C-alpha positions as CSV (number, residue, x, y, z in Angstrom):
1,X,13.5,-17.9,34.8
2,X,13.8,-15.3,32.0
3,X,17.1,-13.7,31.1
4,X,17.5,-10.1,30.1
5,X,20.2,-9.2,27.7
6,X,21.2,-6.1,25.8
7,X,22.8,-5.6,22.4
8,X,23.8,-2.6,20.5
9,X,21.6,-1.9,17.5
10,X,21.2,1.0,15.0
11,X,17.7,2.3,15.1
12,X,15.9,5.2,13.5
13,X,14.5,7.7,16.0
14,X,13.0,11.0,15.0
15,X,14.7,11.0,11.7
16,X,18.1,10.2,13.1
17,X,20.1,7.0,13.1
18,X,21.3,6.3,16.6
19,X,23.1,3.6,18.5
20,X,20.6,2.2,20.9
21,X,20.3,-0.7,23.3
22,X,18.1,-3.5,22.0
23,X,16.7,-5.0,25.2
24,X,15.8,-8.7,25.1
25,X,13.9,-10.4,27.9
26,X,13.4,-14.1,27.1
27,X,12.1,-14.0,23.5
28,X,10.8,-10.4,23.7
29,X,12.8,-7.8,21.8
30,X,12.1,-4.3,23.1
31,X,13.0,-1.2,21.0
32,X,12.5,2.1,22.8
33,X,11.6,4.1,19.6
34,X,8.9,1.6,18.7
35,X,7.5,1.9,22.2
36,X,7.6,5.8,22.1
37,X,5.5,6.1,18.9
38,X,2.9,3.4,19.7
39,X,0.3,5.7,21.2
40,X,0.7,8.4,18.5
41,X,0.2,5.7,15.8
42,X,-2.7,4.1,17.6
43,X,-4.6,7.3,18.0
44,X,-4.2,8.0,14.3
45,X,-5.5,4.5,13.5
46,X,-8.5,4.5,15.8
47,X,-11.0,5.7,13.1
48,X,-9.9,2.7,10.9
49,X,-9.6,0.1,13.6
50,X,-13.0,0.9,15.0
51,X,-14.5,-0.1,11.6
52,X,-12.3,-3.1,11.0
53,X,-12.8,-6.8,11.6
54,X,-9.6,-8.1,9.9
55,X,-6.3,-6.2,9.9
56,X,-3.0,-7.0,8.2
57,X,0.2,-5.6,9.6
58,X,3.1,-5.6,7.2
59,X,6.5,-5.8,8.9
60,X,5.5,-6.4,12.5
61,X,9.0,-6.3,13.7
62,X,9.3,-7.1,17.4
63,X,5.5,-7.4,17.9
64,X,5.3,-4.4,20.2
65,X,2.9,-2.5,17.9
66,X,0.5,-5.4,17.2
67,X,0.4,-6.2,20.9
68,X,-0.5,-2.5,21.7
69,X,-3.1,-2.3,18.9
70,X,-4.8,-5.6,19.9
71,X,-4.8,-4.5,23.6
72,X,-6.8,-1.5,22.6
73,X,-9.1,-3.4,20.1
74,X,-9.4,-7.0,21.3
75,X,-12.4,-7.6,19.1
76,X,-10.3,-7.0,15.9
77,X,-8.5,-9.9,14.3
78,X,-4.8,-9.0,13.5
79,X,-2.6,-10.8,11.1
80,X,1.1,-9.9,11.7
81,X,3.8,-10.5,9.1
82,X,7.5,-10.2,9.0
83,X,10.3,-10.6,6.5
84,X,12.8,-11.5,9.2
85,X,11.5,-14.8,10.6
86,X,13.9,-14.7,13.5
87,X,11.5,-12.1,15.0
88,X,8.6,-14.5,15.1
89,X,9.5,-15.6,18.6
90,X,9.3,-12.1,19.8
91,X,5.9,-11.5,18.2
92,X,4.7,-14.8,19.7
93,X,6.0,-13.7,23.1
94,X,4.3,-10.4,23.1
95,X,0.9,-11.7,21.9
96,X,1.0,-14.6,24.4
97,X,0.6,-11.9,27.1
98,X,-2.7,-10.7,25.6
99,X,-6.0,-11.9,27.2
100,X,-7.2,-15.2,25.8
101,X,-10.1,-13.6,23.9
102,X,-7.8,-11.3,21.9
103,X,-7.5,-12.2,18.2
104,X,-3.9,-12.1,17.0
105,X,-2.9,-14.8,14.6
106,X,0.5,-16.5,14.2
107,X,2.9,-14.4,12.1
108,X,3.3,-15.1,8.4
109,X,6.6,-14.7,6.5
110,X,6.2,-11.9,4.0
111,X,8.8,-10.9,1.4
112,X,6.8,-8.2,-0.4
113,X,8.5,-9.0,-3.7
114,X,7.3,-12.6,-3.7
115,X,3.9,-13.4,-5.2
116,X,3.5,-16.7,-3.3
117,X,3.9,-14.9,0.0
118,X,1.0,-12.5,-0.9
119,X,-1.1,-15.5,-1.9
120,X,-0.5,-17.0,1.5
121,X,-1.5,-13.7,3.1
122,X,-4.6,-13.6,1.0
123,X,-5.6,-17.1,1.9
124,X,-5.3,-16.2,5.6
125,X,-8.3,-13.9,5.1
126,X,-10.5,-17.0,5.1
127,X,-14.2,-16.2,5.4
128,X,-13.9,-12.6,4.3
129,X,-13.7,-10.6,1.1
130,X,-10.3,-9.3,2.1
131,X,-8.6,-7.3,4.8
132,X,-10.4,-4.2,6.0
133,X,-7.1,-2.5,6.9
134,X,-3.4,-2.9,6.0
135,X,-0.9,-1.0,8.1
136,X,2.8,-0.6,7.9
137,X,5.1,1.8,9.9
138,X,8.6,3.1,9.4
139,X,9.4,0.6,6.6
140,X,9.6,2.4,3.2
141,X,12.8,4.4,3.9
142,X,14.8,1.3,5.0
143,X,13.9,-1.0,2.1
144,X,14.7,-1.0,-1.6
145,X,12.1,0.7,-3.8
146,X,11.2,-2.7,-5.3
147,X,10.1,-3.8,-1.8
148,X,8.1,-0.6,-1.2
149,X,6.2,-1.0,-4.5
150,X,5.7,-4.7,-3.7
151,X,4.0,-3.6,-0.4
152,X,1.7,-1.2,-2.3
153,X,0.8,-3.7,-5.0
154,X,0.3,-6.5,-2.5
155,X,-1.8,-4.4,-0.2
156,X,-4.1,-3.5,-3.1
157,X,-4.5,-7.2,-3.9
158,X,-5.5,-8.3,-0.4
159,X,-7.7,-5.4,0.6
160,X,-11.5,-5.6,0.3
161,X,-13.2,-2.9,-1.8
162,X,-13.5,0.2,0.4
163,X,-10.7,-1.0,2.7
164,X,-7.8,1.2,3.7
165,X,-4.0,1.0,3.4
166,X,-2.2,3.2,6.0
167,X,1.5,4.1,5.9
168,X,3.4,5.9,8.7
169,X,6.9,7.3,8.4
170,X,9.2,9.9,6.9
171,X,8.3,11.0,3.4
172,X,8.9,13.8,0.9
173,X,6.2,15.8,-0.7
174,X,6.5,16.9,-4.3
175,X,10.1,15.8,-4.2
176,X,10.9,18.1,-1.3
177,X,11.9,17.3,2.3
178,X,9.8,18.8,5.0
179,X,12.8,19.7,7.1
180,X,16.6,19.9,6.7
181,X,16.9,17.1,9.3
182,X,14.9,14.8,7.0
183,X,17.2,15.7,4.1
184,X,20.2,14.7,6.2
185,X,18.4,11.6,7.3
186,X,18.0,10.7,3.6
187,X,21.7,11.2,3.0
188,X,22.6,9.0,6.0
189,X,20.2,6.2,4.8
190,X,21.7,6.2,1.3
191,X,25.1,6.2,2.8
192,X,24.3,3.0,4.6
193,X,22.5,1.4,1.6
194,X,22.1,3.2,-1.8
195,X,18.8,1.4,-2.3
196,X,17.3,3.0,0.8
197,X,16.0,6.6,1.2
198,X,13.0,8.8,2.1
199,X,10.4,8.2,-0.5
200,X,8.3,10.7,-2.3
201,X,4.5,10.6,-1.6
202,X,3.6,11.3,-5.2
203,X,5.7,8.4,-6.4
204,X,3.9,6.1,-4.0
205,X,0.6,7.5,-5.0
206,X,1.4,6.8,-8.7
207,X,2.0,3.1,-8.0
208,X,-1.1,2.9,-5.8
209,X,-3.4,4.4,-8.4
210,X,-2.0,2.8,-11.5
211,X,-1.1,-0.7,-10.2
212,X,-3.0,-1.3,-7.0
213,X,-6.5,0.2,-7.5
214,X,-6.1,2.5,-4.5
215,X,-6.6,6.3,-4.1
216,X,-4.8,8.6,-1.7
217,X,-7.5,10.1,0.5
218,X,-5.5,11.7,3.3
219,X,-2.0,13.1,4.2
220,X,-1.8,13.8,7.9
221,X,1.1,15.6,9.6
222,X,2.5,13.6,12.5
223,X,5.0,14.3,15.2
224,X,8.8,14.1,14.6
225,X,8.4,15.2,10.9
226,X,6.5,12.1,9.9
227,X,3.4,11.6,7.9
228,X,0.4,9.3,7.9
229,X,-0.7,8.4,4.4
230,X,-4.2,6.9,3.9
231,X,-5.2,5.1,0.7
232,X,-8.6,3.6,-0.1
233,X,-9.2,0.6,-2.2
234,X,-11.7,1.5,-5.0
235,X,-14.0,-0.7,-7.0
236,X,-13.7,-1.1,-10.7
237,X,-16.8,1.0,-11.1
238,X,-15.3,4.0,-9.3
């Protein structure tokens, strides 16, 4: 018999830090904001998922997203990862509910600043020339810049030539916030941790182009003042 518990957690919802109930049933952690944006993100990812065989998710969190994506694309192999290994049980619990033929691998620990973790992620792409797609959602503003750049560099290393790196979340463009609420969001983030904050797209682009062999090919407006950034891994000849 599973037990349902609730705990108070601070979550980021539509650019606002809120007190929210983190619902836990058995090993499953359920976050309402994650559930609300799953369809919007999935719809944006469809063109990339439909052309992918092997997908890496950086910072899988509770596992709600990878479960939802795999449910829509059972033929795609997903490799979840997470810095907080205490969430592995939640990821396992969600993916255990998928049909037996779905292809979600066991989560890997990933500290984006550690080279050895990226080596393990790369080795997991056995039998391929690299991942077709790397995705990460709502991560860059709640991590130090060293982690964000680590994700960009590492993704460039593990992607195959022509593969895509897709980011979803709140970002600035040309150093400017898209709305006043995002500026206030940034202040709140930095008040919680000075190393956090809404990142500038052009700064991410610079790291991608100079250190990860990736080119920014699309900036898409998304609901709730978010953006979808799409980078493509280029070959040395390009």
